[in-house]
C-alpha positions as CSV (number, residue, x, y, z in Angstrom):
1,M,125.2,81.6,111.6
2,T,126.2,81.7,107.9
3,I,124.1,83.2,105.1
4,T,123.5,79.6,103.8
5,D,122.2,78.6,107.2
6,S,119.9,81.7,107.4
7,A,118.6,81.0,103.9
8,A,117.9,77.3,104.8
9,Q,116.1,78.4,108.0
10,L,114.0,80.9,106.0
11,A,113.1,78.3,103.4
12,D,112.0,75.9,106.1
13,T,109.9,78.6,107.8
14,Q,108.3,79.6,104.5
15,A,107.5,76.0,103.6
16,S,105.9,75.5,107.0
17,L,103.8,78.7,106.6
18,E,102.7,77.6,103.1
19,A,101.6,74.2,104.4
20,V,99.5,75.9,107.2
21,I,97.9,78.3,104.7
22,K,97.1,75.5,102.2
23,G,95.6,73.4,105.0
24,E,93.4,76.3,106.1
25,V,92.2,77.0,102.5
26,L,91.3,73.3,102.1
27,R,89.5,73.3,105.4
28,M,87.5,76.4,104.4
29,Y,86.6,74.7,101.0
30,Q,85.4,71.7,102.9
31,E,83.4,73.9,105.3
32,V,81.6,75.6,102.3
33,A,80.9,72.2,100.7
34,D,79.5,70.9,104.0
35,H,77.5,74.0,104.8
36,P,76.9,76.0,101.7
37,E,74.2,78.0,103.5
38,G,76.7,79.2,106.0
39,E,78.1,82.7,106.6
40,F,81.6,83.1,105.1
41,H,84.0,86.0,104.6
42,F,83.9,85.5,100.8
43,Y,81.1,85.1,98.2
44,H,80.4,81.6,97.1
45,G,77.8,79.7,95.1
46,R,75.6,81.1,92.4
47,R,76.0,84.7,93.7
48,A,79.8,84.4,93.2
49,A,79.5,82.8,89.8
50,E,77.3,85.7,88.7
51,M,79.8,88.2,90.1
52,F,82.6,86.6,88.1
53,G,80.7,86.8,84.9
54,Y,79.4,83.3,84.4
55,R,76.5,83.5,81.9
56,K,73.0,83.2,83.5
57,D,71.8,80.7,80.9
58,W,74.8,78.5,81.7
59,L,74.2,78.7,85.4
60,D,70.5,77.9,84.8
61,R,71.5,74.7,83.1
62,A,74.1,73.6,85.8
63,P,73.2,70.4,87.7
64,E,71.4,70.8,91.0
65,G,74.0,71.4,93.7
66,A,76.8,72.2,91.3
67,L,76.8,75.9,92.2
68,R,77.3,75.1,95.9
69,M,80.6,73.4,95.1
70,P,83.6,75.5,96.0
71,S,85.7,73.8,93.4
72,L,83.6,75.6,90.8
73,L,85.1,78.9,91.9
74,R,88.6,77.7,93.1
75,G,90.9,80.6,93.1
76,M,88.2,83.2,92.9
77,L,87.4,83.9,96.5
78,V,86.5,87.5,97.2
79,P,86.4,89.1,100.6
80,R,82.9,90.4,101.5
81,V,82.6,93.8,103.1
82,R,80.2,93.7,106.0
């Protein structure tokens, strides 16, 4: 196997892993959206928004249900220590 072949194989493997990870992240966002009251390994909802410094007065004015949307905090998932 040549270096070029090895590099191509590695690139294919990496692309495949990235697709799996992206799919799992999207699945988890959907799970939070469908079951915002559920137990997850990261903070979400209003609690997460407050942890990330969103102003309380802004959160108080947010539309009903908006703070349950994971898209509000996309990219800001924090593991929870149990």
